[in-house]
mmCIF file of the N, C-alpha and C atoms, coordinates in Angstrom:
data_MODEL
# 
_entry.id   MODEL 
# 
loop_
_atom_site.group_PDB 
_atom_site.id 
_atom_site.type_symbol 
_atom_site.label_atom_id 
_atom_site.label_alt_id 
_atom_site.label_comp_id 
_atom_site.label_asym_id 
_atom_site.label_entity_id 
_atom_site.label_seq_id 
_atom_site.pdbx_PDB_ins_code 
_atom_site.Cartn_x 
_atom_site.Cartn_y 
_atom_site.Cartn_z 
_atom_site.occupancy 
_atom_site.B_iso_or_equiv 
_atom_site.pdbx_formal_charge 
_atom_site.auth_seq_id 
_atom_site.auth_comp_id 
_atom_site.auth_asym_id 
_atom_site.auth_atom_id 
_atom_site.pdbx_PDB_model_num 
ATOM 1   N N  . MET A 1 1  ? 110.273 99.190  94.986  1.00 0.00 ? 1  MET A N  1 
ATOM 2   C CA . MET A 1 1  ? 110.417 99.428  96.391  1.00 0.00 ? 1  MET A CA 1 
ATOM 3   C C  . MET A 1 1  ? 111.722 98.830  96.904  1.00 0.00 ? 1  MET A C  1 
ATOM 4   N N  . ARG A 1 2  ? 112.101 97.712  96.359  1.00 0.00 ? 2  ARG A N  1 
ATOM 5   C CA . ARG A 1 2  ? 113.322 97.062  96.841  1.00 0.00 ? 2  ARG A CA 1 
ATOM 6   C C  . ARG A 1 2  ? 114.526 97.979  96.685  1.00 0.00 ? 2  ARG A C  1 
ATOM 7   N N  . GLN A 1 3  ? 114.690 98.561  95.525  1.00 0.00 ? 3  GLN A N  1 
ATOM 8   C CA . GLN A 1 3  ? 115.831 99.436  95.270  1.00 0.00 ? 3  GLN A CA 1 
ATOM 9   C C  . GLN A 1 3  ? 115.789 100.661 96.189  1.00 0.00 ? 3  GLN A C  1 
ATOM 10  N N  . THR A 1 4  ? 114.616 101.187 96.416  1.00 0.00 ? 4  THR A N  1 
ATOM 11  C CA . THR A 1 4  ? 114.461 102.363 97.272  1.00 0.00 ? 4  THR A CA 1 
ATOM 12  C C  . THR A 1 4  ? 114.929 102.070 98.689  1.00 0.00 ? 4  THR A C  1 
ATOM 13  N N  . PHE A 1 5  ? 114.483 100.958 99.255  1.00 0.00 ? 5  PHE A N  1 
ATOM 14  C CA . PHE A 1 5  ? 114.820 100.665 100.643 1.00 0.00 ? 5  PHE A CA 1 
ATOM 15  C C  . PHE A 1 5  ? 116.202 100.053 100.803 1.00 0.00 ? 5  PHE A C  1 
ATOM 16  N N  . GLU A 1 6  ? 116.738 99.426  99.763  1.00 0.00 ? 6  GLU A N  1 
ATOM 17  C CA . GLU A 1 6  ? 118.121 98.942  99.848  1.00 0.00 ? 6  GLU A CA 1 
ATOM 18  C C  . GLU A 1 6  ? 119.088 100.102 100.026 1.00 0.00 ? 6  GLU A C  1 
ATOM 19  N N  . GLU A 1 7  ? 118.782 101.235 99.422  1.00 0.00 ? 7  GLU A N  1 
ATOM 20  C CA . GLU A 1 7  ? 119.648 102.395 99.549  1.00 0.00 ? 7  GLU A CA 1 
ATOM 21  C C  . GLU A 1 7  ? 119.425 103.145 100.860 1.00 0.00 ? 7  GLU A C  1 
ATOM 22  N N  . ALA A 1 8  ? 118.251 103.018 101.441 1.00 0.00 ? 8  ALA A N  1 
ATOM 23  C CA . ALA A 1 8  ? 117.932 103.766 102.655 1.00 0.00 ? 8  ALA A CA 1 
ATOM 24  C C  . ALA A 1 8  ? 118.361 103.039 103.935 1.00 0.00 ? 8  ALA A C  1 
ATOM 25  N N  . VAL A 1 9  ? 118.244 101.716 103.952 1.00 0.00 ? 9  VAL A N  1 
ATOM 26  C CA . VAL A 1 9  ? 118.571 100.945 105.151 1.00 0.00 ? 9  VAL A CA 1 
ATOM 27  C C  . VAL A 1 9  ? 120.084 100.771 105.246 1.00 0.00 ? 9  VAL A C  1 
ATOM 28  N N  . GLN A 1 10 ? 120.622 100.934 106.435 1.00 0.00 ? 10 GLN A N  1 
ATOM 29  C CA . GLN A 1 10 ? 122.060 100.799 106.660 1.00 0.00 ? 10 GLN A CA 1 
ATOM 30  C C  . GLN A 1 10 ? 122.405 99.324  106.879 1.00 0.00 ? 10 GLN A C  1 
ATOM 31  N N  . THR A 1 11 ? 122.492 98.580  105.790 1.00 0.00 ? 11 THR A N  1 
ATOM 32  C CA . THR A 1 11 ? 122.738 97.142  105.863 1.00 0.00 ? 11 THR A CA 1 
ATOM 33  C C  . THR A 1 11 ? 124.151 96.812  106.327 1.00 0.00 ? 11 THR A C  1 
ATOM 34  N N  . GLN A 1 12 ? 125.078 97.714  106.180 1.00 0.00 ? 12 GLN A N  1 
ATOM 35  C CA . GLN A 1 12 ? 126.453 97.454  106.568 1.00 0.00 ? 12 GLN A CA 1 
ATOM 36  C C  . GLN A 1 12 ? 126.608 97.302  108.076 1.00 0.00 ? 12 GLN A C  1 
ATOM 37  N N  . LEU A 1 13 ? 125.647 97.764  108.856 1.00 0.00 ? 13 LEU A N  1 
ATOM 38  C CA . LEU A 1 13 ? 125.725 97.651  110.315 1.00 0.00 ? 13 LEU A CA 1 
ATOM 39  C C  . LEU A 1 13 ? 125.417 96.234  110.798 1.00 0.00 ? 13 LEU A C  1 
ATOM 40  N N  . SER A 1 14 ? 124.715 95.460  109.990 1.00 0.00 ? 14 SER A N  1 
ATOM 41  C CA . SER A 1 14 ? 124.371 94.074  110.328 1.00 0.00 ? 14 SER A CA 1 
ATOM 42  C C  . SER A 1 14 ? 124.562 93.204  109.096 1.00 0.00 ? 14 SER A C  1 
ATOM 43  N N  . PRO A 1 15 ? 125.824 92.896  108.747 1.00 0.00 ? 15 PRO A N  1 
ATOM 44  C CA . PRO A 1 15 ? 126.089 92.196  107.476 1.00 0.00 ? 15 PRO A CA 1 
ATOM 45  C C  . PRO A 1 15 ? 125.536 90.774  107.412 1.00 0.00 ? 15 PRO A C  1 
ATOM 46  N N  . ARG A 1 16 ? 125.287 90.117  108.522 1.00 0.00 ? 16 ARG A N  1 
ATOM 47  C CA . ARG A 1 16 ? 124.783 88.741  108.506 1.00 0.00 ? 16 ARG A CA 1 
ATOM 48  C C  . ARG A 1 16 ? 123.278 88.674  108.739 1.00 0.00 ? 16 ARG A C  1 
ATOM 49  N N  . SER A 1 17 ? 122.615 89.788  108.675 1.00 0.00 ? 17 SER A N  1 
ATOM 50  C CA . SER A 1 17 ? 121.171 89.840  108.912 1.00 0.00 ? 17 SER A CA 1 
ATOM 51  C C  . SER A 1 17 ? 120.405 89.943  107.598 1.00 0.00 ? 17 SER A C  1 
ATOM 52  N N  . GLN A 1 18 ? 119.139 89.599  107.668 1.00 0.00 ? 18 GLN A N  1 
ATOM 53  C CA . GLN A 1 18 ? 118.262 89.712  106.514 1.00 0.00 ? 18 GLN A CA 1 
ATOM 54  C C  . GLN A 1 18 ? 117.001 90.446  106.944 1.00 0.00 ? 18 GLN A C  1 
ATOM 55  N N  . ILE A 1 19 ? 116.592 91.422  106.168 1.00 0.00 ? 19 ILE A N  1 
ATOM 56  C CA . ILE A 1 19 ? 115.366 92.160  106.433 1.00 0.00 ? 19 ILE A CA 1 
ATOM 57  C C  . ILE A 1 19 ? 114.388 91.850  105.314 1.00 0.00 ? 19 ILE A C  1 
ATOM 58  N N  . ASP A 1 20 ? 113.279 91.245  105.673 1.00 0.00 ? 20 ASP A N  1 
ATOM 59  C CA . ASP A 1 20 ? 112.233 90.932  104.701 1.00 0.00 ? 20 ASP A CA 1 
ATOM 60  C C  . ASP A 1 20 ? 111.110 91.949  104.853 1.00 0.00 ? 20 ASP A C  1 
ATOM 61  N N  . ILE A 1 21 ? 110.700 92.518  103.740 1.00 0.00 ? 21 ILE A N  1 
ATOM 62  C CA . ILE A 1 21 ? 109.596 93.477  103.730 1.00 0.00 ? 21 ILE A CA 1 
ATOM 63  C C  . ILE A 1 21 ? 108.454 92.860  102.928 1.00 0.00 ? 21 ILE A C  1 
ATOM 64  N N  . SER A 1 22 ? 107.310 92.708  103.584 1.00 0.00 ? 22 SER A N  1 
ATOM 65  C CA . SER A 1 22 ? 106.115 92.180  102.923 1.00 0.00 ? 22 SER A CA 1 
ATOM 66  C C  . SER A 1 22 ? 104.996 93.206  103.062 1.00 0.00 ? 22 SER A C  1 
ATOM 67  N N  . VAL A 1 23 ? 104.294 93.442  101.978 1.00 0.00 ? 23 VAL A N  1 
ATOM 68  C CA . VAL A 1 23 ? 103.182 94.388  101.987 1.00 0.00 ? 23 VAL A CA 1 
ATOM 69  C C  . VAL A 1 23 ? 101.929 93.656  101.514 1.00 0.00 ? 23 VAL A C  1 
ATOM 70  N N  . LEU A 1 24 ? 100.879 93.735  102.312 1.00 0.00 ? 24 LEU A N  1 
ATOM 71  C CA . LEU A 1 24 ? 99.601  93.130  101.960 1.00 0.00 ? 24 LEU A CA 1 
ATOM 72  C C  . LEU A 1 24 ? 98.598  94.246  101.711 1.00 0.00 ? 24 LEU A C  1 
ATOM 73  N N  . VAL A 1 25 ? 98.079  94.320  100.502 1.00 0.00 ? 25 VAL A N  1 
ATOM 74  C CA . VAL A 1 25 ? 97.096  95.342  100.138 1.00 0.00 ? 25 VAL A CA 1 
ATOM 75  C C  . VAL A 1 25 ? 95.711  94.738  100.327 1.00 0.00 ? 25 VAL A C  1 
ATOM 76  N N  . LEU A 1 26 ? 94.962  95.290  101.280 1.00 0.00 ? 26 LEU A N  1 
ATOM 77  C CA . LEU A 1 26 ? 93.618  94.784  101.559 1.00 0.00 ? 26 LEU A CA 1 
ATOM 78  C C  . LEU A 1 26 ? 92.567  95.392  100.649 1.00 0.00 ? 26 LEU A C  1 
ATOM 79  N N  . GLU A 1 27 ? 92.783  96.638  100.269 1.00 0.00 ? 27 GLU A N  1 
ATOM 80  C CA . GLU A 1 27 ? 91.829  97.317  99.400  1.00 0.00 ? 27 GLU A CA 1 
ATOM 81  C C  . GLU A 1 27 ? 92.587  98.315  98.546  1.00 0.00 ? 27 GLU A C  1 
ATOM 82  N N  . GLN A 1 28 ? 92.328  98.318  97.262  1.00 0.00 ? 28 GLN A N  1 
ATOM 83  C CA . GLN A 1 28 ? 93.041  99.193  96.345  1.00 0.00 ? 28 GLN A CA 1 
ATOM 84  C C  . GLN A 1 28 ? 92.127  100.334 95.919  1.00 0.00 ? 28 GLN A C  1 
ATOM 85  N N  . ASP A 1 29 ? 92.331  101.486 96.552  1.00 0.00 ? 29 ASP A N  1 
ATOM 86  C CA . ASP A 1 29 ? 91.543  102.674 96.231  1.00 0.00 ? 29 ASP A CA 1 
ATOM 87  C C  . ASP A 1 29 ? 92.387  103.744 95.559  1.00 0.00 ? 29 ASP A C  1 
ATOM 88  N N  . GLY A 1 30 ? 93.550  103.373 95.072  1.00 0.00 ? 30 GLY A N  1 
ATOM 89  C CA . GLY A 1 30 ? 94.454  104.334 94.456  1.00 0.00 ? 30 GLY A CA 1 
ATOM 90  C C  . GLY A 1 30 ? 95.573  104.696 95.405  1.00 0.00 ? 30 GLY A C  1 
ATOM 91  N N  . GLY A 1 31 ? 96.699  105.099 94.854  1.00 0.00 ? 31 GLY A N  1 
ATOM 92  C CA . GLY A 1 31 ? 97.834  105.500 95.671  1.00 0.00 ? 31 GLY A CA 1 
ATOM 93  C C  . GLY A 1 31 ? 98.454  104.339 96.437  1.00 0.00 ? 31 GLY A C  1 
ATOM 94  N N  . VAL A 1 32 ? 98.381  103.131 95.878  1.00 0.00 ? 32 VAL A N  1 
ATOM 95  C CA . VAL A 1 32 ? 98.859  101.945 96.584  1.00 0.00 ? 32 VAL A CA 1 
ATOM 96  C C  . VAL A 1 32 ? 100.367 101.997 96.792  1.00 0.00 ? 32 VAL A C  1 
ATOM 97  N N  . LEU A 1 33 ? 101.122 102.323 95.768  1.00 0.00 ? 33 LEU A N  1 
ATOM 98  C CA . LEU A 1 33 ? 102.574 102.364 95.901  1.00 0.00 ? 33 LEU A CA 1 
ATOM 99  C C  . LEU A 1 33 ? 103.007 103.406 96.923  1.00 0.00 ? 33 LEU A C  1 
ATOM 100 N N  . GLN A 1 34 ? 102.431 104.587 96.872  1.00 0.00 ? 34 GLN A N  1 
ATOM 101 C CA . GLN A 1 34 ? 102.793 105.638 97.813  1.00 0.00 ? 34 GLN A CA 1 
ATOM 102 C C  . GLN A 1 34 ? 102.455 105.228 99.251  1.00 0.00 ? 34 GLN A C  1 
ATOM 103 N N  . THR A 1 35 ? 101.293 104.642 99.433  1.00 0.00 ? 35 THR A N  1 
ATOM 104 C CA . THR A 1 35 ? 100.882 104.200 100.762 1.00 0.00 ? 35 THR A CA 1 
ATOM 105 C C  . THR A 1 35 ? 101.796 103.094 101.274 1.00 0.00 ? 35 THR A C  1 
ATOM 106 N N  . ALA A 1 36 ? 102.158 102.166 100.403 1.00 0.00 ? 36 ALA A N  1 
ATOM 107 C CA . ALA A 1 36 ? 103.032 101.069 100.804 1.00 0.00 ? 36 ALA A CA 1 
ATOM 108 C C  . ALA A 1 36 ? 104.413 101.583 101.204 1.00 0.00 ? 36 ALA A C  1 
ATOM 109 N N  . ILE A 1 37 ? 104.963 102.516 100.445 1.00 0.00 ? 37 ILE A N  1 
ATOM 110 C CA . ILE A 1 37 ? 106.273 103.082 100.773 1.00 0.00 ? 37 ILE A CA 1 
ATOM 111 C C  . ILE A 1 37 ? 106.225 103.782 102.124 1.00 0.00 ? 37 ILE A C  1 
ATOM 112 N N  . ASN A 1 38 ? 105.189 104.562 102.374 1.00 0.00 ? 38 ASN A N  1 
ATOM 113 C CA . ASN A 1 38 ? 105.069 105.258 103.656 1.00 0.00 ? 38 ASN A CA 1 
ATOM 114 C C  . ASN A 1 38 ? 104.892 104.263 104.803 1.00 0.00 ? 38 ASN A C  1 
ATOM 115 N N  . ALA A 1 39 ? 104.106 103.212 104.596 1.00 0.00 ? 39 ALA A N  1 
ATOM 116 C CA . ALA A 1 39 ? 103.879 102.206 105.637 1.00 0.00 ? 39 ALA A CA 1 
ATOM 117 C C  . ALA A 1 39 ? 105.154 101.436 105.950 1.00 0.00 ? 39 ALA A C  1 
ATOM 118 N N  . VAL A 1 40 ? 105.919 101.073 104.931 1.00 0.00 ? 40 VAL A N  1 
ATOM 119 C CA . VAL A 1 40 ? 107.171 100.352 105.144 1.00 0.00 ? 40 VAL A CA 1 
ATOM 120 C C  . VAL A 1 40 ? 108.170 101.225 105.897 1.00 0.00 ? 40 VAL A C  1 
ATOM 121 N N  . THR A 1 41 ? 108.249 102.494 105.556 1.00 0.00 ? 41 THR A N  1 
ATOM 122 C CA . THR A 1 41 ? 109.144 103.404 106.275 1.00 0.00 ? 41 THR A CA 1 
ATOM 123 C C  . THR A 1 41 ? 108.771 103.451 107.750 1.00 0.00 ? 41 THR A C  1 
ATOM 124 N N  . LEU A 1 42 ? 107.492 103.608 108.051 1.00 0.00 ? 42 LEU A N  1 
ATOM 125 C CA . LEU A 1 42 ? 107.053 103.656 109.445 1.00 0.00 ? 42 LEU A CA 1 
ATOM 126 C C  . LEU A 1 42 ? 107.330 102.340 110.165 1.00 0.00 ? 42 LEU A C  1 
ATOM 127 N N  . ALA A 1 43 ? 107.155 101.216 109.485 1.00 0.00 ? 43 ALA A N  1 
ATOM 128 C CA . ALA A 1 43 ? 107.420 99.915  110.092 1.00 0.00 ? 43 ALA A CA 1 
ATOM 129 C C  . ALA A 1 43 ? 108.906 99.747  110.402 1.00 0.00 ? 43 ALA A C  1 
ATOM 130 N N  . LEU A 1 44 ? 109.774 100.173 109.490 1.00 0.00 ? 44 LEU A N  1 
ATOM 131 C CA . LEU A 1 44 ? 111.217 100.079 109.725 1.00 0.00 ? 44 LEU A CA 1 
ATOM 132 C C  . LEU A 1 44 ? 111.657 100.967 110.886 1.00 0.00 ? 44 LEU A C  1 
ATOM 133 N N  . VAL A 1 45 ? 111.104 102.166 110.953 1.00 0.00 ? 45 VAL A N  1 
ATOM 134 C CA . VAL A 1 45 ? 111.418 103.072 112.057 1.00 0.00 ? 45 VAL A CA 1 
ATOM 135 C C  . VAL A 1 45 ? 110.935 102.471 113.380 1.00 0.00 ? 45 VAL A C  1 
ATOM 136 N N  . ASP A 1 46 ? 109.724 101.927 113.385 1.00 0.00 ? 46 ASP A N  1 
ATOM 137 C CA . ASP A 1 46 ? 109.166 101.322 114.590 1.00 0.00 ? 46 ASP A CA 1 
ATOM 138 C C  . ASP A 1 46 ? 109.978 100.109 115.041 1.00 0.00 ? 46 ASP A C  1 
ATOM 139 N N  . ALA A 1 47 ? 110.534 99.362  114.079 1.00 0.00 ? 47 ALA A N  1 
ATOM 140 C CA . ALA A 1 47 ? 111.339 98.181  114.405 1.00 0.00 ? 47 ALA A CA 1 
ATOM 141 C C  . ALA A 1 47 ? 112.753 98.546  114.831 1.00 0.00 ? 47 ALA A C  1 
ATOM 142 N N  . GLY A 1 48 ? 113.124 99.809  114.699 1.00 0.00 ? 48 GLY A N  1 
ATOM 143 C CA . GLY A 1 48 ? 114.466 100.241 115.103 1.00 0.00 ? 48 GLY A CA 1 
ATOM 144 C C  . GLY A 1 48 ? 115.542 99.906  114.087 1.00 0.00 ? 48 GLY A C  1 
ATOM 145 N N  . ILE A 1 49 ? 115.156 99.725  112.843 1.00 0.00 ? 49 ILE A N  1 
ATOM 146 C CA . ILE A 1 49 ? 116.122 99.436  111.779 1.00 0.00 ? 49 ILE A CA 1 
ATOM 147 C C  . ILE A 1 49 ? 116.844 100.737 111.428 1.00 0.00 ? 49 ILE A C  1 
ATOM 148 N N  . PRO A 1 50 ? 118.192 100.754 111.496 1.00 0.00 ? 50 PRO A N  1 
ATOM 149 C CA . PRO A 1 50 ? 118.913 101.992 111.167 1.00 0.00 ? 50 PRO A CA 1 
ATOM 150 C C  . PRO A 1 50 ? 118.789 102.338 109.682 1.00 0.00 ? 50 PRO A C  1 
ATOM 151 N N  . MET A 1 51 ? 118.441 103.601 109.423 1.00 0.00 ? 51 MET A N  1 
ATOM 152 C CA . MET A 1 51 ? 118.258 104.074 108.052 1.00 0.00 ? 51 MET A CA 1 
ATOM 153 C C  . MET A 1 51 ? 119.050 105.366 107.854 1.00 0.00 ? 51 MET A C  1 
ATOM 154 N N  . ASN A 1 52 ? 119.470 105.605 106.615 1.00 0.00 ? 52 ASN A N  1 
ATOM 155 C CA . ASN A 1 52 ? 120.160 106.848 106.278 1.00 0.00 ? 52 ASN A CA 1 
ATOM 156 C C  . ASN A 1 52 ? 119.225 108.038 106.366 1.00 0.00 ? 52 ASN A C  1 
ATOM 157 N N  . ASP A 1 53 ? 117.998 107.843 105.944 1.00 0.00 ? 53 ASP A N  1 
ATOM 158 C CA . ASP A 1 53 ? 117.003 108.906 105.953 1.00 0.00 ? 53 ASP A CA 1 
ATOM 159 C C  . ASP A 1 53 ? 115.629 108.268 105.828 1.00 0.00 ? 53 ASP A C  1 
ATOM 160 N N  . TYR A 1 54 ? 114.595 109.030 106.139 1.00 0.00 ? 54 TYR A N  1 
ATOM 161 C CA . TYR A 1 54 ? 113.235 108.543 105.992 1.00 0.00 ? 54 TYR A CA 1 
ATOM 162 C C  . TYR A 1 54 ? 112.807 108.659 104.529 1.00 0.00 ? 54 TYR A C  1 
ATOM 163 N N  . ILE A 1 55 ? 112.012 107.706 104.088 1.00 0.00 ? 55 ILE A N  1 
ATOM 164 C CA . ILE A 1 55 ? 111.458 107.723 102.734 1.00 0.00 ? 55 ILE A CA 1 
ATOM 165 C C  . ILE A 1 55 ? 109.977 108.069 102.843 1.00 0.00 ? 55 ILE A C  1 
ATOM 166 N N  . CYS A 1 56 ? 109.516 108.994 102.018 1.00 0.00 ? 56 CYS A N  1 
ATOM 167 C CA . CYS A 1 56 ? 108.092 109.294 101.981 1.00 0.00 ? 56 CYS A CA 1 
ATOM 168 C C  . CYS A 1 56 ? 107.683 109.449 100.515 1.00 0.00 ? 56 CYS A C  1 
ATOM 169 N N  . ALA A 1 57 ? 106.406 109.193 100.255 1.00 0.00 ? 57 ALA A N  1 
ATOM 170 C CA . ALA A 1 57 ? 105.934 109.236 98.872  1.00 0.00 ? 57 ALA A CA 1 
ATOM 171 C C  . ALA A 1 57 ? 104.549 109.872 98.809  1.00 0.00 ? 57 ALA A C  1 
ATOM 172 N N  . THR A 1 58 ? 104.265 110.494 97.684  1.00 0.00 ? 58 THR A N  1 
ATOM 173 C CA . THR A 1 58 ? 102.945 111.059 97.408  1.00 0.00 ? 58 THR A CA 1 
ATOM 174 C C  . THR A 1 58 ? 102.746 111.069 95.892  1.00 0.00 ? 58 THR A C  1 
ATOM 175 N N  . SER A 1 59 ? 101.541 111.313 95.466  1.00 0.00 ? 59 SER A N  1 
ATOM 176 C CA . SER A 1 59 ? 101.282 111.444 94.031  1.00 0.00 ? 59 SER A CA 1 
ATOM 177 C C  . SER A 1 59 ? 101.143 112.927 93.706  1.00 0.00 ? 59 SER A C  1 
ATOM 178 N N  . ALA A 1 60 ? 101.479 113.279 92.486  1.00 0.00 ? 60 ALA A N  1 
ATOM 179 C CA . ALA A 1 60 ? 101.398 114.676 92.057  1.00 0.00 ? 60 ALA A CA 1 
ATOM 180 C C  . ALA A 1 60 ? 100.976 114.723 90.592  1.00 0.00 ? 60 ALA A C  1 
ATOM 181 N N  . GLY A 1 61 ? 100.363 115.834 90.214  1.00 0.00 ? 61 GLY A N  1 
ATOM 182 C CA . GLY A 1 61 ? 99.946  115.993 88.836  1.00 0.00 ? 61 GLY A CA 1 
ATOM 183 C C  . GLY A 1 61 ? 99.598  117.432 88.529  1.00 0.00 ? 61 GLY A C  1 
ATOM 184 N N  . LEU A 1 62 ? 99.291  117.681 87.275  1.00 0.00 ? 62 LEU A N  1 
ATOM 185 C CA . LEU A 1 62 ? 98.893  119.019 86.829  1.00 0.00 ? 62 LEU A CA 1 
ATOM 186 C C  . LEU A 1 62 ? 97.459  118.978 86.335  1.00 0.00 ? 62 LEU A C  1 
ATOM 187 N N  . VAL A 1 63 ? 96.641  119.901 86.836  1.00 0.00 ? 63 VAL A N  1 
ATOM 188 C CA . VAL A 1 63 ? 95.267  120.058 86.369  1.00 0.00 ? 63 VAL A CA 1 
ATOM 189 C C  . VAL A 1 63 ? 95.090  121.528 86.021  1.00 0.00 ? 63 VAL A C  1 
ATOM 190 N N  . ASP A 1 64 ? 94.855  121.812 84.753  1.00 0.00 ? 64 ASP A N  1 
ATOM 191 C CA . ASP A 1 64 ? 94.726  123.196 84.284  1.00 0.00 ? 64 ASP A CA 1 
ATOM 192 C C  . ASP A 1 64 ? 95.926  124.043 84.696  1.00 0.00 ? 64 ASP A C  1 
ATOM 193 N N  . ASN A 1 65 ? 97.127  123.484 84.523  1.00 0.00 ? 65 ASN A N  1 
ATOM 194 C CA . ASN A 1 65 ? 98.397  124.151 84.873  1.00 0.00 ? 65 ASN A CA 1 
ATOM 195 C C  . ASN A 1 65 ? 98.529  124.458 86.361  1.00 0.00 ? 65 ASN A C  1 
ATOM 196 N N  . ASN A 1 66 ? 97.794  123.756 87.198  1.00 0.00 ? 66 ASN A N  1 
ATOM 197 C CA . ASN A 1 66 ? 97.921  123.877 88.655  1.00 0.00 ? 66 ASN A CA 1 
ATOM 198 C C  . ASN A 1 66 ? 98.464  122.582 89.208  1.00 0.00 ? 66 ASN A C  1 
ATOM 199 N N  . ALA A 1 67 ? 99.522  122.671 90.021  1.00 0.00 ? 67 ALA A N  1 
ATOM 200 C CA . ALA A 1 67 ? 100.101 121.483 90.643  1.00 0.00 ? 67 ALA A CA 1 
ATOM 201 C C  . ALA A 1 67 ? 99.180  121.004 91.758  1.00 0.00 ? 67 ALA A C  1 
ATOM 202 N N  . ILE A 1 68 ? 98.932  119.684 91.772  1.00 0.00 ? 68 ILE A N  1 
ATOM 203 C CA . ILE A 1 68 ? 98.078  119.088 92.785  1.00 0.00 ? 68 ILE A CA 1 
ATOM 204 C C  . ILE A 1 68 ? 98.831  117.907 93.400  1.00 0.00 ? 68 ILE A C  1 
ATOM 205 N N  . LEU A 1 69 ? 98.874  117.851 94.740  1.00 0.00 ? 69 LEU A N  1 
ATOM 206 C CA . LEU A 1 69 ? 99.480  116.737 95.450  1.00 0.00 ? 69 LEU A CA 1 
ATOM 207 C C  . LEU A 1 69 ? 98.366  115.846 95.983  1.00 0.00 ? 69 LEU A C  1 
ATOM 208 N N  . GLY A 1 70 ? 98.639  114.550 96.051  1.00 0.00 ? 70 GLY A N  1 
ATOM 209 C CA . GLY A 1 70 ? 97.648  113.608 96.545  1.00 0.00 ? 70 GLY A CA 1 
ATOM 210 C C  . GLY A 1 70 ? 96.430  113.573 95.651  1.00 0.00 ? 70 GLY A C  1 
ATOM 211 N N  . LEU A 1 71 ? 96.630  113.213 94.400  1.00 0.00 ? 71 LEU A N  1 
ATOM 212 C CA . LEU A 1 71 ? 95.544  113.251 93.418  1.00 0.00 ? 71 LEU A CA 1 
ATOM 213 C C  . LEU A 1 71 ? 94.336  112.438 93.870  1.00 0.00 ? 71 LEU A C  1 
ATOM 214 N N  . PRO A 1 72 ? 93.150  112.998 93.745  1.00 0.00 ? 72 PRO A N  1 
ATOM 215 C CA . PRO A 1 72 ? 91.930  112.278 94.143  1.00 0.00 ? 72 PRO A CA 1 
ATOM 216 C C  . PRO A 1 72 ? 91.546  111.248 93.096  1.00 0.00 ? 72 PRO A C  1 
ATOM 217 N N  . LEU A 1 73 ? 90.752  110.275 93.516  1.00 0.00 ? 73 LEU A N  1 
ATOM 218 C CA . LEU A 1 73 ? 90.234  109.277 92.586  1.00 0.00 ? 73 LEU A CA 1 
ATOM 219 C C  . LEU A 1 73 ? 88.998  109.806 91.889  1.00 0.00 ? 73 LEU A C  1 
ATOM 220 N N  . GLU A 1 74 ? 88.774  109.344 90.690  1.00 0.00 ? 74 GLU A N  1 
ATOM 221 C CA . GLU A 1 74 ? 87.549  109.726 89.972  1.00 0.00 ? 74 GLU A CA 1 
ATOM 222 C C  . GLU A 1 74 ? 86.808  108.499 89.574  1.00 0.00 ? 74 GLU A C  1 
# 
């Protein structure tokens, strides 16, 4: 996640500032990384942090040669 958001946040606009990102997972039902990335993006946007673009994440897979997004838990 660090590498992803280092490239997205416009750090050059505030060279003497520090942005700390902390994620607390209360319950792990799958898709934790994707959920955390989406939550951090929304938090940065809400805080008014300048970004090059929005980051979003989802899970994907193939089941019987059919593409499926947002894989369900089993």
